[in-house]
C-alpha positions in Angstrom: 19.8 -12.7 26.2 21.9 -9.3 26.4 24.9 -10.6 25.7 26.1 -9.6 21.9 27.1 -11.8 19.2 27.9 -11.3 15.8 24.7 -12.6 14.6 22.4 -10.5 16.5 24.7 -7.2 15.8 24.0 -7.8 12.0 20.0 -8.7 13.1 19.8 -5.5 15.3 21.2 -3.7 12.7 18.8 -4.9 9.6 15.9 -4.4 12.2 17.0 -0.7 12.5 16.9 0.1 8.9 14.1 2.6 8.6 11.0 1.3 6.4 12.7 -2.0 4.9 9.8 -4.6 4.5 10.3 -8.1 5.6 10.2 -10.0 2.2 13.6 -8.1 1.4 15.4 -8.8 4.8 14.0 -12.8 4.8 15.6 -12.9 1.1 18.5 -11.3 2.3 19.4 -13.7 5.4 18.1 -16.8 3.4 20.9 -15.8 0.8 23.2 -16.3 3.7 21.4 -19.5 5.1 21.0 -17.7 8.1 24.2 -16.7 9.2 23.8 -13.0 9.7 27.1 -12.2 10.8 28.0 -13.2 7.1 26.5 -10.2 6.1 29.2 -7.4 7.1 31.5 -9.4 4.5 28.7 -9.7 1.4 27.9 -5.9 0.6 26.9 -7.6 -2.9 24.4 -9.8 -2.2 23.1 -7.0 0.2 23.3 -4.3 -2.3 21.4 -6.7 -5.1 18.9 -7.3 -2.4 18.3 -4.5 -0.3 19.2 -1.5 -3.1 21.9 0.5 -2.9 20.9 3.2 -0.7 19.4 0.9 2.1 22.3 -1.5 2.2 24.1 2.2 2.7 21.8 2.5 5.8 22.5 -1.1 6.5 25.8 -0.9 7.4 26.0 2.3 8.6 23.6 0.9 11.3 26.4 -2.1 11.7 28.9 0.5 12.7 26.9 2.3 14.8 25.2 -1.0 16.5 26.7 -0.4 19.8 25.5 2.9 20.5 22.3 1.4 19.5 22.2 -1.3 22.0 23.3 1.3 25.0 20.5 3.2 23.6 18.4 0.4 24.6 19.9 -1.0 27.3 19.4 2.5 28.9 15.7 2.4 28.5 15.8 -0.9 29.7 14.8 -3.0 26.6 15.4 -5.9 25.6 15.5 -7.9 22.4 14.8 -11.7 20.7 16.3 -12.5 17.8 14.3 -15.7 15.7 18.2 -17.6 16.4 17.8 -17.3 19.9 16.7 -20.6 22.2 14.3 -18.0 24.1 12.1 -16.9 21.3 8.8 -17.5 21.5 8.1 -21.0 20.2 4.5 -19.9 18.4 5.1 -17.1 17.1 8.4 -18.9 15.5 6.5 -21.3 13.7 4.2 -18.3 11.8 5.1 -17.9 8.1 6.6 -14.6 8.5 8.0 -14.2 12.3 9.5 -11.4 13.4 13.4 -11.5 12.8 13.9 -9.4 16.2 11.3 -8.7 18.7 12.1 -6.2 21.2 10.2 -6.5 24.6 9.9 -3.6 28.0 9.3 -5.3 31.3 8.8 -9.7 31.4 10.1 -11.3 29.0 9.1 -14.2 30.9 5.5 -13.7 30.2 6.2 -14.3 26.1 6.8 -17.9 27.1 3.8 -18.2 28.8 0.3 -19.7 27.6 -1.5 -16.8 25.6 -4.9 -15.7 24.5 -5.6 -12.5 22.1 -8.1 -10.6 22.6 -9.2 -8.4 19.3 -12.0 -5.9 18.6 -13.7 -2.9 17.0 -11.9 0.7 18.5 -15.1 2.2 18.7 -17.2 -0.1 20.8 -20.6 -0.2 21.7 -21.4 -0.9 25.8 -22.3 -4.6 25.0 -19.0 -5.1 23.2 -16.9 -2.8 26.0 -18.6 -5.4 28.7 -17.7 -8.6 26.6 -14.2 -8.1 26.5 -14.1 -6.8 30.0 -15.5 -10.0 31.4 -14.1 -12.0 29.1 -10.2 -11.1 29.5 -10.8 -11.3 33.3 -11.9 -14.6 33.2 -9.1 -15.8 30.8 -6.6 -14.2 33.3 -7.9 -15.3 36.4 -7.5 -18.7 34.7 -3.6 -18.6 34.2 -3.6 -17.2 30.5 -1.8 -14.0 29.5 -4.4 -11.3 27.1 -2.5 -10.3 24.5 -3.7 -7.2 22.2 -2.7 -4.0 20.5 -3.1 -0.9 22.8 -5.5 0.6 20.7 -8.5 2.6 21.8 -11.2 0.4 22.2 -11.8 -3.5 22.9 -7.6 -4.2 23.1 -7.4 -1.0 25.6 -10.3 -2.6 27.8 -8.4 -5.9 27.4 -5.1 -4.7 29.2 -6.7 -2.9 31.9 -9.1 -5.5 32.8 -6.0 -7.6 33.3 -4.5 -4.6 35.4 -6.7 -4.4 37.4 -7.5 -7.5 38.0 -3.3 -7.8 39.2 -2.2 -10.0 36.5 0.1 -9.7 33.4 -0.6 -8.8 29.9 1.2 -8.1 26.8 0.9 -5.2 24.7 1.7 -5.5 20.8 2.8 -2.0 19.4 2.5 -0.7 16.0 5.5 1.8 16.9 8.7 1.7 18.3 8.6 1.1 22.4 9.4 4.6 22.7 6.2 6.0 21.0 3.3 6.0 22.8 0.3 5.3 20.7 -2.5 6.4 21.3 -1.3 9.2 24.2 -3.7 8.5 26.3 -2.5 5.0 27.2 0.4 6.2 28.7 -0.9 5.4 32.6 -1.9 2.0 30.7 1.1 1.0 29.9 3.1 2.0 33.2 0.0 0.0 34.7 1.0 -3.2 32.4 4.8 -2.8 33.2 4.0 -2.6 36.9 1.6 -6.1 36.8 4.2 -7.9 35.4 3.6 -7.6 32.0 5.2 -6.6 29.0 4.5 -4.2 25.6 6.2 -5.9 22.0 7.1 -4.6 19.1 9.1 -5.5 16.0 10.1 -1.5 15.2 13.3 -0.3 16.4 13.4 2.8 18.9 11.9 6.3 17.0 9.4 4.2 14.7 6.2 5.8 14.0 2.8 3.8 14.1 2.2 4.5 10.6 -0.8 3.0 8.9 0.5 0.1 7.2 2.4 -0.6 10.5 -0.9 -2.0 12.2 -1.7 -5.3 9.8 2.2 -6.5 10.5 1.3 -5.9 14.1 -1.5 -7.6 14.0 0.0 -11.1 13.2 2.7 -11.2 16.2 -1.0 -11.0 18.4 -1.9 -13.8 16.9 1.7 -15.3 17.1 2.1 -15.0 20.2 -1.4 -16.6 21.6 -2.7 -19.9 21.1 -6.6 -18.6 20.6 -7.6 -15.5 19.4 -11.2 -13.3 20.8 -13.0 -11.6 19.3 -15.2 -9.2 21.3 -16.8 -7.0 18.9 -16.6 -6.2 15.0 -17.8 -4.1 12.5 -18.0 -4.7 9.0 -14.8 -3.6 7.8 -12.6 -3.4 11.1 -8.9 -4.5 10.9 -9.5 -7.3 13.2 -11.5 -9.5 11.4 -8.2 -9.4 9.1 -6.1 -10.8 12.1 -8.7 -13.5 12.7 -8.1 -14.9 9.2 -4.9 -14.9 9.5 -4.7 -16.5 12.6 -7.4 -19.8 11.3 -6.0 -19.4 7.5 -2.3 -19.2 7.7 -1.1 -19.9 12.1 -3.6 -22.7 12.4 -5.0 -20.9 15.8 -8.2 -21.6 17.5 -10.3 -18.7 17.3 -13.4 -18.1 19.0 -16.0 -15.3 18.4 -19.6 -13.8 20.6 -22.1 -13.0 18.6 -24.0 -9.8 19.0 -27.1 -8.1 17.7 -28.0 -8.4 13.9 -29.4 -4.9 13.4 -26.2 -3.3 15.0 -23.7 -2.3 12.6 -20.8 -2.6 15.4 -21.8 -6.7 15.3 -21.8 -7.0 11.7 -18.0 -8.3 11.5 -18.5 -10.3 14.3 -21.6 -11.9 13.0 -20.5 -12.3 9.0 -17.1 -14.5 10.8 -19.4 -16.4 12.5 -21.8 -17.5 9.5 -18.3 -18.1 8.2 -16.0 -20.3 11.2 -19.5 -21.8 13.3 -16.9 -23.6 14.9 -15.9 -20.6 16.6 -19.5 -19.5 18.2 -18.8 -19.2 22.0 -21.3 -17.3 24.5 -19.2 -17.5 27.9 -15.0 -17.4 28.6 -15.6 -20.9 29.9 -16.6 -22.3 26.6 -13.3 -20.8 25.3 -11.5 -22.3 28.4 -12.8 -26.0 27.6 -12.2 -25.6 23.9 -8.6 -24.8 24.6 -8.2 -27.6 27.9 -7.7 -24.9 30.6 -9.2 -25.4 34.1 -9.6 -22.3 35.6 -7.6 -21.4 38.7 -9.5 -21.7 42.3 -8.9 -18.6 44.1 -9.6 -19.1 48.2 -10.5 -15.1 48.7 -9.9 -14.3 52.4 -12.5 -12.1 53.9 -12.8 -9.0 53.8 -14.0 -6.4 56.1 -15.3 -3.4 54.3 -16.8 0.0 55.5 -20.9 1.3 56.2 -20.2 3.4 52.7 -18.9 0.6 50.9 -21.6 -1.5 51.9 -23.8 1.2 50.2 -22.0 0.6 47.0 -22.6 -2.9 47.1 -26.1 -2.8 47.9 -26.3 -0.7 44.8 -25.0 -2.6 42.4 -27.1 -5.6 43.4 -30.3 -4.4 40.8 -27.3 -4.6 38.1 -24.1 -2.1 36.7 -24.7 0.7 37.1 -23.0 4.5 35.8 -20.6 6.3 38.8 -22.6 9.3 38.5 -25.5 7.1 39.5 -23.6 5.6 42.0 -23.1 9.1 43.2 -26.7 9.8 43.5 -27.6 6.9 45.6 -25.0 6.8 47.6 -24.1 10.7 48.5 -20.7 10.6 48.5 -18.4 12.7 47.1 -16.7 12.3 44.0 -13.4 11.5 45.6 -14.7 9.5 48.3 -16.6 7.4 45.8 -13.5 6.4 43.1 -11.2 5.9 46.4 -13.8 3.1 47.5 -14.4 1.7 43.7 -10.5 1.3 43.5 -10.2 -0.5 47.1 -13.6 -2.7 46.0 -12.1 -3.8 42.8 -8.5 -4.1 43.9 -10.6 -6.7 46.7 -12.2 -8.1 43.8 -15.8 -7.3 45.2 -16.7 -4.9 42.1 -15.3 -4.8 39.0 -15.0 -1.7 36.4 -17.3 -2.7 33.2 -16.1 -0.1 30.8 -16.9 3.2 30.5 -17.3 4.3 34.2 -20.1 1.6 35.1 -19.3 -0.9 37.7 -21.0 -4.3 38.7 -20.5 -6.5 41.5 -17.8 -9.2 40.1 -19.4 -12.3 38.3 -22.4 -10.9 37.2 
């Protein structure tokens, strides 16, 4: 994958030109019959299609390509071009596949069966719970959850997989060395440690500009066999992802209904009115529709302490906040934190977001 041929060098240089739109790149590559190496000698075509300044920048990047490649290798970043055999097949079939994908982490995760989980950045407790529960079940069934690394539903979906020790793919709207939002740096480390990957079509150093997010969204759905919407308000960007997936990419879409009186559910409920076939009320509904059988795991007997049994007993009444568990168990903050982590790793409880916890499967 990391052997650099002349076509790959040309594509990496073209992708490194700052703020060069997809359509211009596609037009240029079509002009040379998908033989990017020909661009080195076809300066007239490059100047005509890209414009003088962008063409000049492209040839400068081409001269510097060895330095660009070495910089990526130092940061353990891989690349896949649309001409490579390893390029994700599902993604290659969308109307506008990225010409280059930059990947850090487990590149093989892109070959797995994936499902996208999308939703609002400002999710309600209901939305958080739905995202957490469904993402965990998808991961347990052997699906790789793909999302956009944003605050809200995206972050919860990734965290659910990481805490379950399962791979997840985060698609960035920036270069892979620009972590946005910054508070998700620890989450990024968790994704890489759990066998997942972070992905972007943008070169190193690229800032997360506003129009990058809808461009990123086509990759999230494009990598996935289906797209699940946990929650969306009326003007949520995740609705655009759902419509792209359904109308342009021929992907299966799945939507849970929400409270009709809550503004944070208006977008999802409206989408269900347009696409009633997308209605699901459990993770199993999604798995059945995708023809996936959930993996059966044999759990080893887990020995728990008396204090840990107190936590489990407190959660039998239902989901509780960390502060409630502190009061009921009379444990110290660090002690309770440690025990909650152990119980979560043993699959006995789950973090449902917002510092709430419940018994697994509830």
